[in-house]
C-alpha positions, 0 to 999 in steps of 0.5 A: 563494530558495536557490541552485541549487548549495546545493540537494539533492533525494533519496528515502528508499526501502526495503522495508516496515518497514526504517526510512524514517520513523524515520530521517527523525525522527532527522534532524529532531532532528539539524537542530533542526527542532523546538523544545527544549520542542516535544512531537514524536511518534515517525514524525512523517511518518506524520500519518495515523491509520491509518499510526500505527496500522499502521505503514506509510506510505501516501502520500509526503510530502516535508520540508526541512532544512538542514544544512551550508549546503544545503537538503535536500528529502527525500522519504518514500516508502511501503514497501509494494507496494500503493503502489509507484506513488508511489515510481515518480512521486516519483523523478522530482523527486530527483537521488539516493536513500537506499536502506535495507537492513536489516542483518538481512534484507537486500534484499527485494522492495521493495528490488529493485523501487525499486532498479531503477527508480533505477538505470533513471532514472541515479540514483546511490543512497547505500546505508544499512545500517540496524539494525546494532545488532539481534541476528542482524544481518549488515552485511557480508552486507547489503552484499554482497547488495546489491552483487549486486543491483546488478549483476544489475539492470545497474547502471553502474560509477559506480552500483556505486561507491555510498557506504555508511553504517552505522548505526541510524536509531532511535538516530540515528548513521551512520558510514562504518567500523563498526569504527573511527568513534565512533557519535555523530550523523549528521554523516557522513550529511549530508556524504555527502549534500552530496558525493554528491547532485548539484545539480539540473540546469537553467538558472535564466534559461531559460523556466519547465518543470516536471511534475506528480508527485503530487496533493493537495487542500486545502479551499476551494482544490481540487486541487493538484500538486507537482513539481520545477522543471526549469528557470526560475522562476515567480511567483504569478499569472504565466501558464503553458501546461498540457499534457495527454498520454497514452500511445497504446495499452495501455501495460501490455501494450506494456511487457509485450512489451518495448516501452519506446519507447512512443508518446505525444500531447498530448490538451490544452492550455490557458493558466492561472496559479498562485493559490498557490505553496508550498514545504516548510520542516521539515514546514511548507508555506510560501506564497511568491511565486516559485519557482525551478529545483530547488525542489520546489513545490505549485501551486494554480490549474488546476482539473483538473490531473492527474498527469504534466501539463507546466506551462510557459512560453508561450515554449517551443516544443513543450515537452510532456513524456512522461506518467508512468506510473500504476500499473494496478489488479490487484484490484477489489471491489464496494461496496454500501450496507448492507442488513443488519437492523442498517443505521444503528445503529453509523453512518450508513446511507448510499445507493449515491449517497452511497457514489459521492460519496465514491469521487469524492472520493477520486479527486481524489488517489488516482490508482491507484483506478478507480471504475465504477458497474454498471448491471445491479446495486446496486453499484460496481465499485472497482479498486486496486492491492492488497487492502491499498490498498483496505482502506485505503480502506474502513477511512477510509470507516467511520472517517468513520461510513459503513456499507457492504458489500464483496465479496471481492477479485478479480483484473483479467484482461486479454488480450494481442494474440493473445487469450491470458487474462492474470492478474497475478503476484507475486514473494513472499519468505518468511522461516520457521523450517526446521520450517515450510518444508515446510507453506509450500511444500506450500500455495503449490504448491496455489495455483499457486506456483513456487519460484524461490529458496531461501536458508539464513541458518544461523540456523534461518530460510530464505528462499523466493522464489516467483512466484505469481499474485495469485490465489494469494495472496488468503486465504492470509496467514491460513493462513500465520500459522496454519501457522507459528504467527505466526513467518513473514514474507512480503511480495509485489510486483506483477511484471507480467501472465502466462498464466492459471495454471489453476484454485486450490483455493478456501476448504476449509471452509464457513461457520456461518450464522445462521438467527435474529436475536436475541442469541447465547447461551451454551447454543447457543455451547456446542454450536456451538463443537464444530463449528467455530470461532466469531466471536461470543461471548454476548450479541453481536447476530446476525441471519438470514444472518449468518456466526457462525463457520468450520465445521470441513467444507466446505459451509455450516452453517446453525445457531441461535446465539440458541437457548436452553435449555428451561425445565422442572422437572427438573435436567439431567443434567451441569448442574455440569459445563458446558463452558467457552467458546472464545475467539472469533476476532475478524475484522479487516477485512484477515482478513475480506477474505481469508476470505470466499467469492464469495457473501459480504460484509464489513459494515463499520460505525464500530463493528464488522466482520461477514461475511454471506451476500450473500442473507440468507434461507436460502430465497433462498439455495437459490433462487439455488443451483437457479437457477445449477444450472439455468442 
């Protein structure tokens, strides 16, 4: 076991795409975690296939490196707002944070959020101005904005006196003085970590105490819990007490009312023992027989271990710790079995019961997820932190071979103590060229967005910050990319619940809905492409009720994409002047979820993403429309 004064625990936090995982790659290279002849992929901490494809960190992970005679536990955290709850919890395991700030973009919405959480916990961050070698980088300005952010968030004098390094995580160098220091390696970073990050507090000789911060799952073993040991030591199979705690009342609404001193209570206590203990060395989990104060340890044994559980020695009197906040869901969808004509052709046609079983398995580790079976319909209501949070789950399910249909995302509404209707709000940050500023502001104002700040960088790019209901962002990303010709950058962060903003205009264009089943023909597509944007190409299989395109006008347009040219003995006029076909717009899972209307569904299979009407037959849709109009 390592002496407590030789342990350093810290997390790397930043806005999405500011270089957290890439920095860890360079740290591994400098500390020789890998063999010289070992083949190593980029962003090695992003071990999940989806993380590599999307270039984001979805779940926090920790690793351990040795430098200057110290054991440094590093936690890589997600940068996307939909997974921000993981950041909140892992901060309870560390004594400092490496705050990465892009030298070009400066502090972004997620930077503000994680910095606020770290400062409130009394941590002293180390600021890394990253990507200083990129065009348009302005390290001095990024540092000034970061300092202003610290002051704005109420940082103490000690926290404002943070250590600063400049460098490039991709190229593997950091320096204290950008103009005079030699840009060679990461020794200044390791020296700063050892000198500025405090050793863990706690008495190794005291009775054992720790709190579970994250969950995991291991086949043949079950659920595992990971946390930092606050005091004492624990041996494998040594008995302990596990305490479950919970907040009293609606913790989220109490926080919104400004009540920071929330009440909590112990809801359960039981005796147990650890069957396995793991610590991390490099990237590998190593089974050990004993752990001590300051270690970040993974425990297996308690069957129902959960986030925030206190694990303590029976010698301690009243050892239970306050529960950790688990992020509340803000968006929900309906998951249904695939009932379309093509069910089972590209994957496994699963039943609603099998979907429920898969979701229950997800609940073992995905604590931000909520699953609620609906008795009055053939669907399961699944709630999460945002569209991306649920889209990742759907993508994982389809890659496992499952077929399912999902409804468009809807925000989760609440009521305050006075009965007023509340909805989730977000802070939206947008960087766009000046020429698109007017269009973006006009579109967002229609979606109840309120402009809060505007900053011109002087490089032709303007930054706009809005406060907007989460409803206003659903379906906007595709319009944003179109309006800015793909040159705009947008990011958002959930900030809390506030008063209902009123009705927001829905999608202005209707759907082109197939009336027949078969293969789309060139003859039909040539005629249909004049009426909108098609999602299918010739020879694509379509079925009745499937949406084959977006109409250029409001309202749905029934069409027949499988119609063939009538065969006659006469030569058609203009036969030699056939029009060219437009390239179809292929919907991804993310764009499909944003685009569909309330009466439509996304059909996700291992090979295809289709959009369809909830009721496939035209007569059924007309009957349902009359019923709603009458009732």
